[in-house]
N, C-alpha and C positions, 0 to 999 in steps of 0.2 A: 573498605569498598562496599557499596550497597548494590547487591545483585537482585534483591527483592524476590518477587514471584518467579523470576527466571530460574532461580536455583532449584525450584520444585518440579520443573518440567523434565520429562524424559527425552533424552536425545535419540535420534536427531529431531530437532524442533522445527516444525513446518509452519510458516507464518504467511499471512496475507499482506501483500504489498499495498502501500498507500498510493492510490492513483486518482489524480484530480478529475472530477466529474465522472468517476467510474465507481470507486468504492465508497459511495455516499451511504447515508443511513438506510435507504431503501434496499440497496443491493446487499449491504452487510447483514441486514435482518434475514434476507433470503438465504445467504450463505450460512449463517449461524443455524438456520433450520435444516438445510439439506446436506451440508458438508462443512462442519465446523473446523477451522484451522486451530492450531495450538494457541495462537495469539492473533488478535485482530488489530489492524492499524486504522486510524481515521484518514481521511484525505488530509493533505497538508494545509495548515492554516497560518496566516500571518500573525506572529506575536505582536508586531507593531499595531496591527488593526485591532487586536483584542484589547489593547491598552487605551483605545479611543472609544468613548461611550457609543457613538454612532456605529463605528466599525464593529464593536462587540455585538451590538444588536443584530447586525447582518450576518456575522460569522458564527454565532452560537449554534445556528442550524447545522453547520458542518461538524460540530462537536456533540451532536445529539447521538445517544446510543441507548441500547436496551441491555438488561442484565444478561440476556442470552449470548451476548457478544464477548463476555469476559473470558480471559483477561484481555482488556482493551487498552491500547496505547494511543495517546494523542500525539500527532506529529505537528510540530511548529517550525517556522523558519524566521530568523532575524539575524542581523549582524550587529545589533545593539544589545549589549549585555543587560543594561537596565530594563529594557523592554522584555527581554527573555525572562528575567527574574520575576517581573510583575505577571506576565502571562503564565509562567510556571505555577505561581500561587493559585491562579484561577483553575488550572488543570487539576491541581490537588483538590481544590474546593468542589470541583465537578465530579470527583470520585473516580477518576481514571486510575488504572493500575500501574501505568508508566508514562513517561514522556520521552519522545524521540525528536531529535533535531535533524532537519533535512540539510545535508551538506553535499547534495548530489544533483539537484534539479538543474537541467541545462536551459530552462526557459530564460530568455533574454531579459524580460521584465523583472524576474526574480534576481538574476545576476546583477542587474543595474543597481539593486539595493545592497550589493555586497553579500548576497545570500546564496543559498543553493551551492552549485559547483564553484562559484566565485570564492567560497571560503577555503578551497584547496590552496588558493594563492596567498591566503593570509592566515597561517596557522596560529599566530598570536591572538588574533580576534576570535578564531574558532575555539581556542582553548578558553578564552575569557567567557564566551557564550555558554560553553559546557558548564563552567564553574557557576555562572549565574543561574542556569537552569537547575543545578543541584541545590543552590541556596534557596531558590523560590519554591521548589517542589517538595522540600522537606524530606520525608522518608520514601518518596517514589524513586524507583530506579530510572536513571537517565541513559538513553542509548543514542546512537548516531547512525544515520544512513548516508553513505558517500559513494565515491567512485575510486578506481585504482589510481587516478591522477587527472590532471587537466588536459595537457596536450600529449603527455606520454605517461608511462607507468612511473608513478612517484611513491610507491608503497614504502620504500626504504626510508624516505624522509617524512612522508605524510602520516603514515600509520603510527609511528612512535609518538608523534605529537599528540594524537588523539588518545592513545593508550596511557600517556602520562597523566591524563585527567581521570582515569579509571572509570570510563563508562561501563555500564552493565553489558552492553552488546554493541558491536560495530558491524553493521550490515554493509557489505561491499558489492556494488554493481561492477561486474567484471569487464567494464569498458571504461575508456577515458571520456571526459566531457566532449572532447573534439569528435570522438567516434559516435556520439549520441547512441542510437541503436542500429547504426548502419552496418556494423560488422558483427560476426558471431561473438557471443560472450566467451571470454577466455578464462575458464575456471582454473587453469594452471596457476594463474596469479592469485587465486584464493589459497592454494597450497602455500604459496610464498607468504601470504598474509598470516597464515596459521604459524608458519615457521618463525616469522618476526615476533608474533605474540609470544610464542613459546620461549624464544631466545631472551625476551625481556622479562620472562617469568610473570607475565600479566595473567590475571584471572578473567579478563574480559572475554565474553563469548564472541566468536566470529561466525557470521552468517554470510552465505553467498547468494547472489542475486543475478539473474540474467539467463533467459532461454530455457528455463526448466519447463518441460512440456507437460508433465503431470507428476503425481506423487512418486511414482517409481523412478522416473528420470531424475527428480530432485534428490531422492535418496542415493541414487548412484553417483550423482555429482558431489554430494556431501561425503560419501564414502571415499571417492577418489581424491578429494581435496583435503580431507581431514577437518572440514568445518564442523561446527556444532549444530548447524541447521541451515535451512534454505528459505528464502523469501520468494514466493510465486506471485507473478503479476499478470502478464498478458494472458496466461493460460486460463484465467478465471472468466474471461469474456465468454458470455453465452453458456457458462457452465458452473452454476452455483454448487454442483456436486463434486467439484474438483478435489476437495479435501476428504471426500467420502470414499474409503477404499472398497466399499461393497457395491457401489453403483457407478456404472459408466453411463453418462448422459447420452452418448451416441448409440447405446444399446436400447434406449427407451423408445417406445412407440412415438411417432412424430406428434400425435395429438397430445401426449403427456408432456413432451418438451415444450410445445406451444402453450400449454396451460401454465407452465412455470413462467414463461415469458409474460403471459397475461397477469399472473400474480405479481410479478416484478413491476409491471406497468401500473397496476392499481396502487401498489404501495408507493410508487414514485409520485403519483398524482395526489394521493392522500397526504403525504408528508411535505411535498414541495409545490403543489398546485398554486400558481400565482406568485411563487417565489423564484423557482428555477425554470428556465426555458425547457419546454417539452422536448425540444430537439436533442437534449442530452441523452434521451432514450434511444435515439437513432443508431448510435454506435453499437448499442447492445443488440438491436434488431439484426444488424449485419452478421453478428456472431450466432445468435439464436437460430436464425433462418438460413440454414446452410446444410448442404449435403443430402438433400432429399428431393424427390420429384416435385416440381412446381415451386421450389424455394425461391428462385430468382424472381418469378412473377409476384409472389407473395411479398417479397422484400421490397420490390419497387412500390407496391401499394402502401406498405407500412411507412415508407419514407415520406409519404405525403400526409400522414396523420398529424393531428394536433391535440388529441385527447385519448383517454382510455376508452371512451365509448366507441370512437372510430376504430381503434385497434381491435377492440373486442368484436365488433361487427365483422370486420374483414377476416379476422382469424377464425371466428366461428363458421363463417361461410366456407372457408378452406377446409376446416375439420369435417364439416357435414359432407362435403364433396368426396373426401377421401374415404368416408365411411360407407358411401353408396356402393 
């Protein structure tokens, strides 16, 4: 079994969740600078797309990373073993530290391709895809991100199928596909997953995912469930300091928080200007601009912006006013 760099990390291992149009190269650079997680994930990328010359050209931007983000894991999705094998070779060539397979995304367009959460319904294909990823990625550790089940908790049948292929890590979102994120994450099911892993004498690491509010909360959830680590997702919104135990962004002066937002915006425009729609940044503004006097009015103005220059001007005007 190849556990790779995972075996060198101190537990509990705290990692950054892959989130489409959120944890892009710009935001990850900022996170690496202000509050580095133990391991970073890319956004998920279509392995099928990477196997097509035109698709590869468009998708490589989602696999761009800097040395400061290491160890970094590329997350791919596919239901075709041959495509996963080919894309895994590319992941190795690009110098990633690991490869993760998405088997939990509930997006209908992803599921239509037999990918994401749809894989829970087809363990045979899921296992073939893991094997193909291992064959293509050579000595890179392969991991899986999934859910506790599709319509109900299926850990007793689903998890042993995954563990049989000896992935380095299985990250489990503590909700079913049917539940999306509409109910609280049930970490007691993570304790169940750990028990199944131990019963099968598997060396695969089990990470929990869902509703971890901050590092302290994630550590408590790991302690109570017996997991080896936690993956934090939505808590990173508006807070690149999330993995920094020394600084709480909510304790920072408002001007400093807004300057971090400006830095993020500038990076986004430098890396993705003309490639990604500027409106991607708007979901971040909702999180950055919150919980202080005049936040609502400032947020409304930022929602109308289309460039860093406009965001800079509006934000600087606000900062000058609070300094008066």
